[in-house]
N, C-alpha and C positions, 0 to 999 in steps of 0.2 A: 468489621467491613469498612474499607476505604471507598467512599463514593466520590466519583470524579465527574466533572462536567466535560463533555467533549467539545473542544474548541473548533467546531465545524458546523456548517449548515448542510453538508453533503449527506443525504439520507442513506446512500449506498455505504459510505464509510461508517456511519453510525450503526447500521444493521450488522455490518461485518465485524466491527469491534465488539458489539454486544454479544454476538455468537461466540467470538473467540474467548471472551472472559467467562461466559457461562459454561462453555464446554470444558474449561480447565478447572472448574470448581475452585477458583481462586478466591482470595479475600478482597478482591478488587471488583468494582462494578463501574461501568461507564454509562452515563445517561446523556441523552441528546440535550443540547443547550436550549433553554427556553426562548432564546432569541439569537439570531445570527448577527455577528458583528463584522463589519468590514475592516479588515486589517491589511495594511500595505505590506506585502511580502517582499521587502527590499533586501533581504539577506542574500548573501552569495553562496550559502551552503544550506543543506536541508536542516541542520541543527539550528542555524540562525533563524530561519523562517519558523521552525517549530516553536522556538523560544518566543518570538514576537507574537505569535498567535496565542500561546499559552498565557503570557503575561497580560495581554489585552483582555482576555476573557476573565482572568483572575481579578484584574482591576475592576471589571464591570460587575462581577457577581460575588466577589469575595468568597469564593469556594475553591477547593482543590480542583485543578484542571489537568486534563490530559489533552495534548495536541499532537498532531502528526504532520510531517511534511514528507510527501512521497513523490517519486518521479521515476521516469525511465531515461536511462543513459544509453545512447546508441553509439557504438564505437566509431562508426564512420561519419557521425554528425556531432562532433564534440562541441558542447556549449549550446546546441540548438534546443535541446530538451532539458533534461535534468531538473533543476528547480523551476524551469519555465514550462514543464510538461503540460500543465493544465492550461497554459496560454500559448502553446505552440501554434504558430500560424497566425496569431493575432486574436483580438477580441471578436466575439460574435460567432465563432465556429462551434459546432456541436462536436461531441465525442466522435461521431461518425466522420465528420469533416476532417478532424485531426488524424484519425486512422488512415483515411484515404490519402491525405497529404503526405504522411510518413511513407506509405507504400509507394507513392509516386517518386519521392526523393530517393528511395532505395531500389527502384526498379531495375537499374543496371548493375547492381551489386550481386555477385554470386553468393551462395549459401554461407561459405566460410567467412564472408565479410559482413554478415548481418547480425553479428553478436550484439547483445543488449543486456542490461542489468536493471532490474527494479530495485529501488532502495526506499526504505522507510526509516525515518528517525522519529521516535516518540519523545516528547518532553512532558515530564510530570512536574507541574508547578504547584507544589503544596503550600508555598508561601515564599516570601522574598529570600529566606535563608535556606530553603529546601527545594532544590531544582535538580532533577535527574534525567539523564538521556539514555536511550537504548536504540540500537540500530539493527536492522535486518536487511539482508540482500538476497535476491533470487536471480541467478544467472540463466540466460537462455538465448534465443535468437528470434528475429522477426521473420515470419514466413511471408510468402509472396501473395497471399490471399486471405480473406476474412473467413474465419471458421469458428462457429459456436455462437450461442445467444444468451448464455448464462452470466457472463461477466459484464464489466463496464470499463470505460476508458480504453486502454490499449490491450486489454485482455484477449480480444478476438484475433490478434495477430502475433501474440507472444507465446512461444513454445518453450517451457522450462527445460533446462539442461538435464539429460539423462532420465527423463520420464519414459518408462517402458510399459507397453500394454500388459505384458505378463505380470509385472509388479502391481499394476493397478488391479488386476483380477484377483491376485492373492490378498489384496486389501479390501476385497468386496466391492470394488468400483467397476461397474459394468459399462463398457464402451462398445456401442454397436455401430458398425459401418464406418469406422474411422481408422486411418493409418497413423502410425506413430508420429509422422511429420505433421499431422493435423491436430495434435493434442494440445491445443491452446488452452490457456487458463479459462477461457469461456466455455470449453468443452468438459472441463474436469473441476467443477466447483467444490466438490467434496474433498478433492486432493488439495485444492487451493486453500481451503480452510485450515489445513494442517501444515502446509509447507510454504505459504506465500511469504513475501518480505514482511508483511504486517504480522503474520503469525509468528515469525521468528523474533521480531522485536517484542511482541507481546509476551512470548515465552521467557525472554530475558528479564522483562519487567516483573513477571509473576515470580520467577525464581528469586530475584533481588528482594522484593517486598516480603516474600514468605520468610526469608532469612532475617530480614529486618524486624518483622513482627515477632519472630521467635525469640529475639534477644531482649524484647521488652518485658 
């Protein structure tokens, strides 16, 4: 079992990653960091920021670390979110404030111009000579209203591409009183656990390390 320290003080992320690794029955486990470290995320890409966080936590605790850098890229607002998603609109804003700010910026755009993509890059920093990256993406759109209470961040306004009510029902996911255009990530947490950008990156990592362990 490879035990990793999560380079984040975000309790939502910690719980989400914990569930992802437990559900996969992988030989990896991710534990919340005993202490949060302030890391200047000065990278221009998700990979650069993930690396900066992973190295800082490794240097502090001398343990294998997994970090992630995630964000939302909105087609009509190039450069405004992305690696700056958690700081969109400036310091001091809540998740709800940022969601409302994004809705305000997109209020005059029709549905076909509200495309967006969630990206997650994981950095596994096992030591100075062993660093690995994995990326996951989830395409979708930003709807015009807030829908759902189960997610966090921009989940209540992000509808994944090609999610269908009938498909959710066949997967045992029951949705009551919602139309397909309202199926935000905040409404379908069990679907999100399997198909989110983080889940996709985690699955790549699990596959890689499974093969790596098998060769030893």
